[in-house]
C-alpha beads as a LAMMPS data file, in Angstrom:
LAMMPS data file: protein, C-alpha beads

344 atoms
343 bonds

1 atom types
1 bond types

-500.0 500.0 xlo xhi
-500.0 500.0 ylo yhi
-500.0 500.0 zlo zhi

Masses

1 110.0

Atoms # bond

1 1 1 51.760 -421.568 161.392
2 1 1 48.475 -422.774 160.633
3 1 1 47.169 -421.052 157.486
4 1 1 43.871 -420.048 159.947
5 1 1 45.767 -418.215 162.529
6 1 1 47.150 -415.920 159.631
7 1 1 44.288 -413.757 159.181
8 1 1 44.139 -413.469 163.032
9 1 1 47.827 -412.227 163.310
10 1 1 47.192 -409.775 160.314
11 1 1 44.392 -408.313 161.940
12 1 1 46.601 -407.698 165.428
13 1 1 49.295 -406.355 163.673
14 1 1 46.594 -403.811 161.767
15 1 1 45.271 -402.886 164.547
16 1 1 48.686 -402.665 166.738
17 1 1 49.706 -400.447 163.674
18 1 1 46.267 -398.181 163.766
19 1 1 47.038 -397.790 167.836
20 1 1 50.620 -396.445 167.262
21 1 1 49.750 -394.307 164.204
22 1 1 47.092 -392.778 166.521
23 1 1 49.524 -392.225 169.312
24 1 1 52.256 -390.852 166.982
25 1 1 49.582 -387.906 165.900
26 1 1 50.291 -386.759 169.684
27 1 1 54.091 -386.260 168.933
28 1 1 53.466 -383.674 166.714
29 1 1 55.511 -380.337 166.509
30 1 1 53.060 -377.886 168.483
31 1 1 54.847 -374.600 167.296
32 1 1 51.499 -373.989 165.332
33 1 1 49.155 -375.429 167.308
34 1 1 46.189 -372.974 166.852
35 1 1 44.845 -374.175 169.791
36 1 1 47.397 -372.276 172.119
37 1 1 46.317 -368.760 171.211
38 1 1 48.825 -366.163 172.724
39 1 1 46.600 -363.293 170.648
40 1 1 43.907 -361.206 171.055
41 1 1 42.958 -361.838 167.613
42 1 1 43.652 -365.462 167.770
43 1 1 41.741 -365.784 171.156
44 1 1 38.064 -364.584 169.281
45 1 1 38.885 -367.549 166.586
46 1 1 39.581 -370.227 169.545
47 1 1 36.304 -368.651 171.634
48 1 1 34.444 -369.438 168.730
49 1 1 36.187 -373.006 167.706
50 1 1 35.963 -374.163 171.347
51 1 1 31.719 -374.579 171.701
52 1 1 31.404 -375.650 168.136
53 1 1 33.811 -378.422 168.410
54 1 1 32.004 -379.121 171.858
55 1 1 28.790 -379.375 169.956
56 1 1 30.120 -381.330 167.124
57 1 1 31.655 -383.852 169.505
58 1 1 28.225 -384.440 170.758
59 1 1 26.414 -385.160 167.869
60 1 1 29.353 -387.418 166.337
61 1 1 29.143 -389.824 169.611
62 1 1 25.154 -389.212 169.556
63 1 1 25.173 -390.114 165.628
64 1 1 28.116 -393.081 166.401
65 1 1 26.190 -394.017 169.443
66 1 1 22.543 -394.394 167.538
67 1 1 23.934 -396.719 164.790
68 1 1 25.636 -398.605 167.076
69 1 1 22.584 -399.656 169.209
70 1 1 20.167 -400.211 165.800
71 1 1 23.162 -402.455 164.773
72 1 1 23.319 -404.343 167.612
73 1 1 19.467 -404.062 168.843
74 1 1 18.104 -405.194 165.298
75 1 1 20.354 -407.386 163.559
76 1 1 19.300 -410.051 162.070
77 1 1 18.423 -413.329 163.923
78 1 1 16.279 -414.836 161.457
79 1 1 16.661 -414.762 157.676
80 1 1 12.521 -415.268 157.687
81 1 1 12.400 -412.343 159.767
82 1 1 10.678 -409.333 158.570
83 1 1 10.582 -406.455 160.378
84 1 1 7.211 -404.196 161.009
85 1 1 7.237 -401.669 158.123
86 1 1 6.978 -397.995 159.902
87 1 1 5.555 -395.064 158.040
88 1 1 7.137 -391.675 160.387
89 1 1 7.049 -390.068 163.152
90 1 1 5.921 -386.594 162.886
91 1 1 7.269 -385.160 166.259
92 1 1 10.759 -387.281 165.912
93 1 1 11.191 -385.940 162.104
94 1 1 10.224 -382.121 163.260
95 1 1 12.328 -382.622 165.964
96 1 1 15.855 -383.876 164.329
97 1 1 14.926 -381.261 161.566
98 1 1 14.604 -378.472 163.916
99 1 1 17.126 -378.678 166.628
100 1 1 20.139 -379.009 164.189
101 1 1 18.606 -375.809 161.993
102 1 1 18.314 -374.096 165.924
103 1 1 22.026 -375.111 166.225
104 1 1 23.154 -373.885 162.993
105 1 1 21.684 -370.721 163.119
106 1 1 23.124 -370.067 166.443
107 1 1 26.768 -371.352 165.296
108 1 1 26.489 -368.815 161.921
109 1 1 25.200 -365.794 164.136
110 1 1 28.163 -366.497 166.209
111 1 1 30.540 -366.794 163.429
112 1 1 29.380 -364.046 160.933
113 1 1 29.977 -361.560 164.568
114 1 1 33.631 -363.054 164.704
115 1 1 34.113 -362.547 161.066
116 1 1 33.044 -359.240 160.820
117 1 1 34.997 -358.300 164.514
118 1 1 38.286 -359.872 162.846
119 1 1 37.628 -358.030 159.627
120 1 1 37.238 -354.501 161.299
121 1 1 40.827 -352.502 160.434
122 1 1 42.422 -351.320 163.507
123 1 1 42.813 -347.370 163.966
124 1 1 44.414 -345.098 165.869
125 1 1 48.294 -343.578 166.520
126 1 1 49.181 -346.900 168.232
127 1 1 48.191 -349.000 165.203
128 1 1 51.904 -350.099 162.713
129 1 1 51.172 -351.044 159.651
130 1 1 53.379 -353.508 157.260
131 1 1 52.711 -354.330 153.930
132 1 1 53.264 -358.117 152.913
133 1 1 54.359 -359.697 150.150
134 1 1 53.978 -363.228 148.740
135 1 1 56.566 -364.184 146.383
136 1 1 57.407 -367.572 145.309
137 1 1 58.870 -368.857 147.838
138 1 1 59.128 -366.023 149.987
139 1 1 57.655 -363.398 152.204
140 1 1 58.266 -359.564 151.699
141 1 1 57.534 -357.006 155.075
142 1 1 57.629 -353.183 154.184
143 1 1 56.792 -351.338 157.347
144 1 1 55.859 -347.901 155.047
145 1 1 56.193 -345.541 158.226
146 1 1 59.071 -346.451 159.174
147 1 1 61.231 -346.901 156.076
148 1 1 61.946 -350.921 157.017
149 1 1 62.111 -353.617 154.574
150 1 1 63.413 -357.366 155.534
151 1 1 61.977 -360.205 154.573
152 1 1 60.487 -363.766 156.071
153 1 1 60.978 -362.741 159.594
154 1 1 58.027 -360.199 160.556
155 1 1 58.510 -358.196 163.604
156 1 1 56.180 -356.081 165.902
157 1 1 56.251 -355.100 169.053
158 1 1 53.683 -356.727 171.870
159 1 1 50.072 -355.814 172.936
160 1 1 50.114 -353.524 169.732
161 1 1 47.506 -354.235 166.698
162 1 1 49.388 -354.548 163.905
163 1 1 47.367 -353.605 160.122
164 1 1 48.369 -356.144 157.701
165 1 1 48.627 -355.549 154.422
166 1 1 48.727 -358.693 152.166
167 1 1 49.595 -358.515 148.623
168 1 1 50.973 -361.108 145.754
169 1 1 53.723 -360.514 143.503
170 1 1 52.877 -363.875 141.742
171 1 1 50.043 -366.354 142.598
172 1 1 48.062 -367.304 145.615
173 1 1 49.834 -367.992 148.548
174 1 1 48.098 -367.851 152.283
175 1 1 49.707 -366.207 155.428
176 1 1 48.945 -367.909 158.571
177 1 1 50.762 -367.307 161.825
178 1 1 48.393 -370.095 163.500
179 1 1 48.890 -368.416 167.342
180 1 1 47.804 -365.206 166.547
181 1 1 45.874 -364.846 164.004
182 1 1 44.135 -366.989 161.114
183 1 1 44.821 -367.444 157.975
184 1 1 44.053 -364.824 154.776
185 1 1 44.616 -365.990 150.888
186 1 1 47.291 -363.585 149.549
187 1 1 45.919 -362.993 145.834
188 1 1 47.203 -361.174 142.781
189 1 1 45.561 -358.203 141.711
190 1 1 43.582 -357.444 144.843
191 1 1 44.273 -356.663 148.541
192 1 1 42.856 -358.403 151.520
193 1 1 44.124 -357.444 155.411
194 1 1 44.246 -358.593 158.620
195 1 1 45.382 -357.949 162.187
196 1 1 47.613 -359.669 164.103
197 1 1 48.532 -359.060 168.102
198 1 1 50.698 -360.879 170.090
199 1 1 50.594 -360.678 174.124
200 1 1 54.270 -361.517 174.958
201 1 1 57.834 -361.213 173.143
202 1 1 58.324 -364.663 171.797
203 1 1 59.162 -366.499 168.441
204 1 1 55.825 -367.266 166.378
205 1 1 56.251 -369.634 163.491
206 1 1 53.868 -369.662 160.318
207 1 1 54.219 -370.751 156.944
208 1 1 52.055 -370.390 153.640
209 1 1 48.914 -372.650 153.498
210 1 1 48.266 -372.108 150.159
211 1 1 49.706 -374.368 147.606
212 1 1 51.903 -372.086 145.517
213 1 1 54.838 -374.018 143.557
214 1 1 57.316 -376.596 143.832
215 1 1 58.701 -374.732 146.846
216 1 1 55.154 -374.162 148.633
217 1 1 57.030 -376.232 151.296
218 1 1 59.687 -373.789 151.574
219 1 1 57.559 -370.904 152.365
220 1 1 57.959 -370.414 155.538
221 1 1 57.545 -367.581 158.205
222 1 1 58.103 -366.005 161.632
223 1 1 56.774 -363.032 163.674
224 1 1 59.210 -362.053 166.619
225 1 1 57.672 -359.962 169.271
226 1 1 59.381 -357.994 171.363
227 1 1 59.435 -355.421 174.220
228 1 1 58.723 -351.556 172.512
229 1 1 62.115 -350.764 173.687
230 1 1 64.001 -353.494 171.874
231 1 1 61.720 -353.273 168.815
232 1 1 62.371 -349.992 168.170
233 1 1 66.022 -350.351 168.989
234 1 1 65.409 -353.128 166.055
235 1 1 63.600 -350.350 163.783
236 1 1 67.142 -348.404 164.444
237 1 1 69.432 -350.968 163.327
238 1 1 67.126 -351.665 160.203
239 1 1 67.387 -348.303 159.362
240 1 1 70.770 -347.892 159.597
241 1 1 73.046 -348.405 156.566
242 1 1 75.096 -351.630 155.839
243 1 1 78.813 -351.251 156.863
244 1 1 81.244 -351.112 153.906
245 1 1 84.203 -353.782 154.986
246 1 1 87.874 -352.968 155.036
247 1 1 89.691 -352.637 151.567
248 1 1 91.632 -355.547 151.200
249 1 1 89.425 -358.140 153.739
250 1 1 87.806 -361.326 152.313
251 1 1 84.211 -359.367 152.894
252 1 1 84.958 -357.235 150.659
253 1 1 86.446 -359.190 147.964
254 1 1 82.906 -360.931 148.597
255 1 1 81.099 -357.157 147.986
256 1 1 82.831 -357.023 144.817
257 1 1 82.218 -360.662 143.968
258 1 1 78.201 -359.629 144.630
259 1 1 78.120 -357.089 141.912
260 1 1 80.220 -358.660 139.207
261 1 1 78.290 -362.201 139.901
262 1 1 75.047 -360.588 139.219
263 1 1 73.872 -361.158 142.860
264 1 1 73.038 -356.994 142.831
265 1 1 70.451 -357.613 139.848
266 1 1 68.270 -359.380 142.381
267 1 1 69.058 -358.308 145.621
268 1 1 68.862 -354.955 147.263
269 1 1 71.631 -353.854 149.552
270 1 1 71.170 -349.824 150.209
271 1 1 73.743 -347.454 149.175
272 1 1 75.062 -350.299 146.669
273 1 1 72.632 -352.261 144.871
274 1 1 68.898 -352.684 143.626
275 1 1 67.513 -355.945 142.672
276 1 1 63.706 -355.879 143.325
277 1 1 63.311 -359.610 142.346
278 1 1 65.255 -361.853 145.966
279 1 1 65.023 -360.302 149.332
280 1 1 66.353 -357.195 150.569
281 1 1 69.981 -358.006 152.419
282 1 1 70.800 -354.872 153.693
283 1 1 70.931 -356.745 157.012
284 1 1 71.077 -360.065 156.074
285 1 1 73.062 -360.598 159.076
286 1 1 70.481 -359.840 162.212
287 1 1 68.281 -362.142 160.863
288 1 1 67.895 -365.918 162.258
289 1 1 67.181 -367.611 159.047
290 1 1 67.700 -367.256 155.315
291 1 1 65.931 -368.895 151.722
292 1 1 62.215 -368.686 152.672
293 1 1 62.947 -369.450 156.723
294 1 1 63.932 -372.943 156.013
295 1 1 68.042 -372.469 157.073
296 1 1 69.014 -371.467 160.450
297 1 1 71.990 -368.584 159.324
298 1 1 75.024 -370.263 159.701
299 1 1 78.634 -370.514 157.798
300 1 1 77.641 -373.901 156.834
301 1 1 74.457 -373.863 155.522
302 1 1 75.478 -370.267 154.004
303 1 1 77.779 -372.366 152.073
304 1 1 75.735 -375.223 151.473
305 1 1 73.071 -373.216 149.720
306 1 1 75.255 -371.141 147.907
307 1 1 76.787 -374.133 146.119
308 1 1 73.737 -375.138 144.844
309 1 1 70.658 -373.088 145.809
310 1 1 68.440 -374.767 143.037
311 1 1 69.345 -378.518 144.992
312 1 1 68.406 -377.339 148.370
313 1 1 64.539 -375.011 147.359
314 1 1 63.701 -376.789 144.340
315 1 1 62.711 -373.915 141.297
316 1 1 59.648 -375.093 138.956
317 1 1 60.298 -376.304 135.497
318 1 1 59.940 -373.421 133.366
319 1 1 59.564 -370.502 135.214
320 1 1 62.884 -370.470 136.914
321 1 1 61.860 -368.367 139.682
322 1 1 63.778 -368.816 142.750
323 1 1 68.000 -368.302 143.155
324 1 1 70.057 -370.405 139.843
325 1 1 73.407 -371.906 140.501
326 1 1 75.874 -369.386 139.686
327 1 1 79.236 -372.444 139.466
328 1 1 80.206 -370.497 142.189
329 1 1 84.304 -371.839 143.574
330 1 1 85.046 -372.168 147.291
331 1 1 86.953 -369.164 147.800
332 1 1 84.651 -367.467 146.179
333 1 1 81.392 -368.729 148.468
334 1 1 83.924 -368.135 151.090
335 1 1 84.060 -364.296 150.686
336 1 1 80.540 -363.735 149.719
337 1 1 80.031 -365.400 153.161
338 1 1 82.309 -363.196 154.502
339 1 1 80.455 -360.051 153.363
340 1 1 77.237 -361.561 153.752
341 1 1 78.121 -361.761 157.816
342 1 1 78.970 -357.752 158.147
343 1 1 75.290 -356.804 156.666
344 1 1 73.926 -355.768 160.256

Bonds

1 1 1 2
2 1 2 3
3 1 3 4
4 1 4 5
5 1 5 6
6 1 6 7
7 1 7 8
8 1 8 9
9 1 9 10
10 1 10 11
11 1 11 12
12 1 12 13
13 1 13 14
14 1 14 15
15 1 15 16
16 1 16 17
17 1 17 18
18 1 18 19
19 1 19 20
20 1 20 21
21 1 21 22
22 1 22 23
23 1 23 24
24 1 24 25
25 1 25 26
26 1 26 27
27 1 27 28
28 1 28 29
29 1 29 30
30 1 30 31
31 1 31 32
32 1 32 33
33 1 33 34
34 1 34 35
35 1 35 36
36 1 36 37
37 1 37 38
38 1 38 39
39 1 39 40
40 1 40 41
41 1 41 42
42 1 42 43
43 1 43 44
44 1 44 45
45 1 45 46
46 1 46 47
47 1 47 48
48 1 48 49
49 1 49 50
50 1 50 51
51 1 51 52
52 1 52 53
53 1 53 54
54 1 54 55
55 1 55 56
56 1 56 57
57 1 57 58
58 1 58 59
59 1 59 60
60 1 60 61
61 1 61 62
62 1 62 63
63 1 63 64
64 1 64 65
65 1 65 66
66 1 66 67
67 1 67 68
68 1 68 69
69 1 69 70
70 1 70 71
71 1 71 72
72 1 72 73
73 1 73 74
74 1 74 75
75 1 75 76
76 1 76 77
77 1 77 78
78 1 78 79
79 1 79 80
80 1 80 81
81 1 81 82
82 1 82 83
83 1 83 84
84 1 84 85
85 1 85 86
86 1 86 87
87 1 87 88
88 1 88 89
89 1 89 90
90 1 90 91
91 1 91 92
92 1 92 93
93 1 93 94
94 1 94 95
95 1 95 96
96 1 96 97
97 1 97 98
98 1 98 99
99 1 99 100
100 1 100 101
101 1 101 102
102 1 102 103
103 1 103 104
104 1 104 105
105 1 105 106
106 1 106 107
107 1 107 108
108 1 108 109
109 1 109 110
110 1 110 111
111 1 111 112
112 1 112 113
113 1 113 114
114 1 114 115
115 1 115 116
116 1 116 117
117 1 117 118
118 1 118 119
119 1 119 120
120 1 120 121
121 1 121 122
122 1 122 123
123 1 123 124
124 1 124 125
125 1 125 126
126 1 126 127
127 1 127 128
128 1 128 129
129 1 129 130
130 1 130 131
131 1 131 132
132 1 132 133
133 1 133 134
134 1 134 135
135 1 135 136
136 1 136 137
137 1 137 138
138 1 138 139
139 1 139 140
140 1 140 141
141 1 141 142
142 1 142 143
143 1 143 144
144 1 144 145
145 1 145 146
146 1 146 147
147 1 147 148
148 1 148 149
149 1 149 150
150 1 150 151
151 1 151 152
152 1 152 153
153 1 153 154
154 1 154 155
155 1 155 156
156 1 156 157
157 1 157 158
158 1 158 159
159 1 159 160
160 1 160 161
161 1 161 162
162 1 162 163
163 1 163 164
164 1 164 165
165 1 165 166
166 1 166 167
167 1 167 168
168 1 168 169
169 1 169 170
170 1 170 171
171 1 171 172
172 1 172 173
173 1 173 174
174 1 174 175
175 1 175 176
176 1 176 177
177 1 177 178
178 1 178 179
179 1 179 180
180 1 180 181
181 1 181 182
182 1 182 183
183 1 183 184
184 1 184 185
185 1 185 186
186 1 186 187
187 1 187 188
188 1 188 189
189 1 189 190
190 1 190 191
191 1 191 192
192 1 192 193
193 1 193 194
194 1 194 195
195 1 195 196
196 1 196 197
197 1 197 198
198 1 198 199
199 1 199 200
200 1 200 201
201 1 201 202
202 1 202 203
203 1 203 204
204 1 204 205
205 1 205 206
206 1 206 207
207 1 207 208
208 1 208 209
209 1 209 210
210 1 210 211
211 1 211 212
212 1 212 213
213 1 213 214
214 1 214 215
215 1 215 216
216 1 216 217
217 1 217 218
218 1 218 219
219 1 219 220
220 1 220 221
221 1 221 222
222 1 222 223
223 1 223 224
224 1 224 225
225 1 225 226
226 1 226 227
227 1 227 228
228 1 228 229
229 1 229 230
230 1 230 231
231 1 231 232
232 1 232 233
233 1 233 234
234 1 234 235
235 1 235 236
236 1 236 237
237 1 237 238
238 1 238 239
239 1 239 240
240 1 240 241
241 1 241 242
242 1 242 243
243 1 243 244
244 1 244 245
245 1 245 246
246 1 246 247
247 1 247 248
248 1 248 249
249 1 249 250
250 1 250 251
251 1 251 252
252 1 252 253
253 1 253 254
254 1 254 255
255 1 255 256
256 1 256 257
257 1 257 258
258 1 258 259
259 1 259 260
260 1 260 261
261 1 261 262
262 1 262 263
263 1 263 264
264 1 264 265
265 1 265 266
266 1 266 267
267 1 267 268
268 1 268 269
269 1 269 270
270 1 270 271
271 1 271 272
272 1 272 273
273 1 273 274
274 1 274 275
275 1 275 276
276 1 276 277
277 1 277 278
278 1 278 279
279 1 279 280
280 1 280 281
281 1 281 282
282 1 282 283
283 1 283 284
284 1 284 285
285 1 285 286
286 1 286 287
287 1 287 288
288 1 288 289
289 1 289 290
290 1 290 291
291 1 291 292
292 1 292 293
293 1 293 294
294 1 294 295
295 1 295 296
296 1 296 297
297 1 297 298
298 1 298 299
299 1 299 300
300 1 300 301
301 1 301 302
302 1 302 303
303 1 303 304
304 1 304 305
305 1 305 306
306 1 306 307
307 1 307 308
308 1 308 309
309 1 309 310
310 1 310 311
311 1 311 312
312 1 312 313
313 1 313 314
314 1 314 315
315 1 315 316
316 1 316 317
317 1 317 318
318 1 318 319
319 1 319 320
320 1 320 321
321 1 321 322
322 1 322 323
323 1 323 324
324 1 324 325
325 1 325 326
326 1 326 327
327 1 327 328
328 1 328 329
329 1 329 330
330 1 330 331
331 1 331 332
332 1 332 333
333 1 333 334
334 1 334 335
335 1 335 336
336 1 336 337
337 1 337 338
338 1 338 339
339 1 339 340
340 1 340 341
341 1 341 342
342 1 342 343
343 1 343 344
């Protein structure tokens, strides 16, 4: 290959790589696509987004087109050529000043109106109240009127406005279920609010979107929307007392280990342990995920987690937040898993 052809080949390869990268962006996970709203609040945001994006697109291509036109039309042809000097055009200058100002004023009016509307707290007997507390690195959900506390997986009835009270136990987080609502910061010492609502039953994904430490990316969330009867059944299951395993069983041995290994110092199990540091595990076996919703709940993942939690969900150096490695034996892990599987 000649030396002259190498730069041309590099340019072709670079262009091909750029095209592949652009095409690859179309293969993204759409489970958190805020352009597909499935709730009233999310639709309000989408109705604001669509016209603003359309206007921005028009001006982007207008400005880009003018730049290309000027670059081609007035490119240098004669190095000694001196273009005619202009001293301004009052009409043009007024036009490109006033028109964008009017557009921004219109966008601002609709934006402020939308912000005021979505931040108005819902009222009425059908409103569901939920307190969301951000921890490093998991979400705690408390239903104060229902006596339910759970973690990482929020359950709501469809066609019901949910008044979400947002608090933080440590650092700044940000709560974001994109198909149901926008993102709202969760700030220590301050209470923020947001409203979410789902149109139909289903599973909606979300996550923390404010960097909050080493395992920020491992702080995910799920919202399960149910028909009213199914939601009521879920509430009944969450308020029932956890089962007590039969004496002599592997689960009973795991229950004993839960206390002797210090698990009860961090985790609550109704009627048995009253820890307040980690997630409430009273009905752990009814959840689909665990550890900040990063793992599917199954025996394989539980065994991997209990063997060395910090290796699966790193802790910030120095603060020791997160579940420590208890150096459990395989037999102890098996017993703990048997007990956790009874917590329904």
